[in-house]
C-alpha positions in Angstrom: 106.4 48.5 54.3 107.2 51.8 56.0 109.6 52.2 58.8 109.6 54.9 61.4 112.8 56.8 62.0 114.5 55.9 65.2 113.9 58.3 68.0 116.9 59.8 69.7 116.8 60.0 73.4 117.9 63.2 74.9 120.1 63.1 77.9 118.5 63.7 81.3 117.9 67.3 82.0 118.2 68.5 78.4 115.5 70.8 77.2 113.0 69.3 74.7 111.0 70.9 72.0 108.0 71.2 74.3 109.9 72.7 77.1 109.0 76.3 77.7 110.8 78.8 79.9 108.9 79.8 83.0 111.0 82.9 83.7 108.9 86.0 84.3 109.0 88.4 81.4 110.4 91.7 82.2 108.3 94.7 81.4 109.6 97.6 79.2 112.1 99.9 80.7 110.8 103.5 81.1 113.6 105.0 79.0 115.4 102.2 77.2 118.9 101.0 77.9 121.0 102.9 80.5 124.1 103.2 78.2 122.0 104.7 75.4 120.5 107.1 77.8 123.9 108.2 79.1 125.3 108.5 75.6 122.4 110.8 74.3 122.6 112.9 77.5 126.3 113.5 77.1 125.9 114.3 73.4 123.1 116.8 74.2 125.2 118.5 76.9 128.3 118.7 74.6 126.1 120.1 71.7 124.7 122.7 74.1 128.1 123.7 75.3 129.6 124.0 71.8 126.6 125.8 70.4 126.8 128.5 73.0 130.6 128.8 72.8 130.6 128.8 69.0 128.1 131.6 68.8 125.2 129.5 67.4 123.2 130.5 70.5 123.4 134.0 72.0 125.5 134.0 75.2 123.4 136.9 76.5 120.3 134.7 76.6 121.5 131.1 76.9 124.3 130.1 79.3 126.7 127.3 78.7 126.0 123.8 80.1 129.0 124.2 82.4 127.7 127.5 83.7 124.3 126.0 84.3 125.8 123.1 86.1 127.8 125.5 88.3 124.6 127.4 89.1 122.8 124.2 89.9 125.4 123.2 92.4 125.1 126.7 94.0 121.3 126.6 94.4 121.4 123.0 95.6 123.4 124.2 98.7 120.8 126.8 99.7 117.9 126.1 102.0 115.6 128.3 100.1 115.8 126.1 97.0 114.8 123.0 99.0 112.0 124.9 100.6 110.7 125.9 97.2 111.1 122.3 96.0 109.1 121.1 98.9 106.3 123.6 98.2 106.2 122.3 94.6 106.1 118.7 95.7 103.4 119.4 98.2 101.2 121.2 95.7 101.7 118.5 93.2 100.8 115.7 95.6 97.8 117.5 97.0 96.5 118.3 93.5 97.0 114.7 92.3 95.1 113.3 95.3 92.3 115.7 94.7 92.1 114.8 91.0 92.1 111.1 91.9 89.4 111.6 94.6 87.2 113.4 92.2 88.0 111.8 88.8 87.8 108.1 89.7 84.5 108.0 91.5 82.9 110.4 89.0 84.3 108.4 86.1 82.9 105.1 87.5 79.5 106.7 88.1 79.3 108.2 84.6 80.8 105.2 82.8 78.4 102.7 84.3 75.4 104.7 83.0 74.8 105.1 79.3 72.5 108.0 80.0 75.1 109.9 82.0 77.8 109.1 79.5 75.9 110.6 76.7 74.5 113.5 78.8 77.9 114.7 80.2 79.9 114.3 77.0 79.3 117.8 75.7 80.1 119.4 79.0 83.2 117.3 79.5 84.5 118.1 76.0 83.9 121.8 76.6 85.6 122.0 80.0 88.7 120.0 79.1 89.5 122.2 76.1 89.7 125.4 78.2 93.4 126.1 78.9 93.8 125.9 82.7 96.6 128.6 82.6 94.0 131.1 81.3 92.3 130.8 84.6 95.3 132.2 86.5 94.1 135.9 86.5 90.7 135.0 87.8 92.2 132.7 90.5 94.7 135.3 91.5 92.0 137.9 92.0 89.8 135.5 94.0 92.3 133.4 95.9 95.6 135.2 95.8 99.1 133.7 95.6 98.2 130.8 97.9 98.4 127.0 97.9 94.6 127.0 97.3 95.1 128.8 94.1 97.6 126.2 92.9 95.3 123.3 93.8 92.3 124.8 92.0 94.5 125.4 89.0 95.8 121.8 89.0 92.3 120.3 89.4 90.8 122.5 86.7 93.4 121.3 84.2 94.6 117.8 85.3 91.3 116.3 86.2 90.0 115.6 82.7 92.6 113.0 81.4 91.8 110.9 84.5 88.1 111.3 84.2 87.9 110.5 80.5 90.3 107.5 80.9 88.1 106.1 83.8 84.9 106.5 81.7 86.6 104.8 78.7 87.8 102.0 80.9 84.3 101.3 82.3 82.8 101.4 78.9 85.3 98.8 77.6 84.1 96.1 80.0 83.7 92.7 78.2 80.0 92.5 77.3 80.0 88.7 77.7 81.3 89.0 81.3 78.8 91.8 81.9 75.9 89.6 80.7 77.1 86.8 82.9 77.0 89.0 86.0 73.5 90.1 85.1 72.4 86.5 84.6 73.6 85.6 88.1 71.9 88.8 89.5 74.9 89.8 91.5 74.7 93.0 93.5 76.0 96.2 92.0 78.9 96.6 94.4 80.2 93.1 93.5 79.8 93.9 89.8 81.9 97.1 90.3 84.5 95.4 92.4 84.9 92.1 90.5 84.2 93.2 86.9 84.3 97.0 86.3 87.4 97.8 88.3 89.7 95.0 87.0 88.7 95.8 83.4 89.1 99.6 83.8 92.3 99.4 85.8 94.8 99.7 82.9 92.9 102.7 81.6 92.8 104.2 85.1 96.5 103.7 85.7 97.3 105.4 82.4 94.9 108.2 83.3 96.7 108.7 86.7 100.1 108.9 84.9 98.9 111.5 82.5 97.2 113.4 85.2 100.3 113.3 87.4 102.5 114.8 84.7 100.0 117.5 83.8 99.6 118.3 87.5 103.3 118.9 87.9 103.3 121.2 84.9 100.3 123.2 86.2 101.8 123.4 89.7 105.0 125.0 88.3 103.0 127.2 85.9 100.8 128.4 88.8 103.9 129.3 90.8 105.5 131.1 87.9 102.4 133.1 86.9 100.8 133.5 90.3 103.9 134.1 92.4 103.0 131.2 94.7 105.9 129.6 96.6 107.7 126.9 94.7 110.2 126.2 91.9 108.1 128.2 89.4 108.3 131.3 91.6 112.1 130.9 91.9 112.3 130.7 88.2 110.3 133.9 87.8 112.5 135.7 90.3 115.6 134.5 88.5 114.2 135.8 85.2 113.4 139.2 86.6 116.9 139.5 88.1 118.5 138.6 84.8 120.3 135.5 86.3 120.0 133.3 83.2 122.4 130.6 84.6 120.2 130.3 87.7 117.1 130.4 85.5 118.3 127.5 83.3 119.4 125.6 86.3 115.9 125.7 87.7 114.6 124.7 84.3 116.8 121.6 84.5 115.4 120.9 87.9 111.9 121.0 86.6 112.8 118.7 83.7 114.5 116.2 86.1 111.4 116.2 88.3 109.3 115.3 85.2 111.7 112.5 84.2 111.8 111.1 87.7 108.0 111.3 88.1 107.4 109.6 84.7 109.9 106.8 85.4 108.5 106.2 88.9 104.9 105.9 87.5 105.9 103.7 84.6 107.7 101.4 87.1 104.7 101.3 89.4 102.5 100.5 86.4 104.7 97.7 85.3 104.7 96.1 88.8 101.0 96.6 89.4 99.8 95.5 86.0 102.2 92.8 84.6 99.2 91.2 82.9 98.2 94.3 80.9 98.6 94.1 77.1 101.0 97.0 77.0 103.3 95.3 79.4 103.2 92.0 77.6 103.9 93.7 74.3 106.9 95.6 75.8 108.2 92.4 77.3 108.1 90.7 73.9 109.8 93.6 72.2 
């Protein structure tokens, strides 16, 4: 004769073995924990300062971190700096919008056709391997140091990550779901809106993030090489004048712009796609 062990009754409100937490999982932070970020930033600044003062880096070419911070405070108080920053932001925004307006529809069109995907692969691989900066002399001769030159440079270099990511996202649609849509003979626009776009959205968002960072780099490069108004042009002028502290201060501004942009895009991606596999993996980690 077997006896079953007595069951212990849990007090009311106590969690049981089957109780699961319904708290929403937080996505991965863009740059880890704030204290570790601050600690590494302070350590890097101290290393920079000591390396210059100790002679490890030539003081004639590299200013100290304190001198760079002083130059940064000086240029932040001038109206010309903010005008240049606005020109860089305007060129970046316009270039990113153009890349999105061209890359997303073209990627959807190419990705939904196996014939177009195979036919355009060679041309896409050829064009995206051409360094966009190498086009600066040609663009300067034809368009001059204008906003149009910057936009063409940005589109010629930053379009391809978004285009290829969109094509890959469309090609990764679940074949079972695609067969189901074909069985019910749904219209093409409903197939794109209800199946293709939701499946390709994680690829598309990643492509937009890569495109945005590359667009900022090309905007600054076009200003530096093409003398177009912006942070890059201010950097070139500081280099020609031998103002290394001002030059490094502008480099810090460009780096901070990249960090802010990447953090903003990662946060937007986490909020827009909490169901994406990358976000769930980051939440578990």
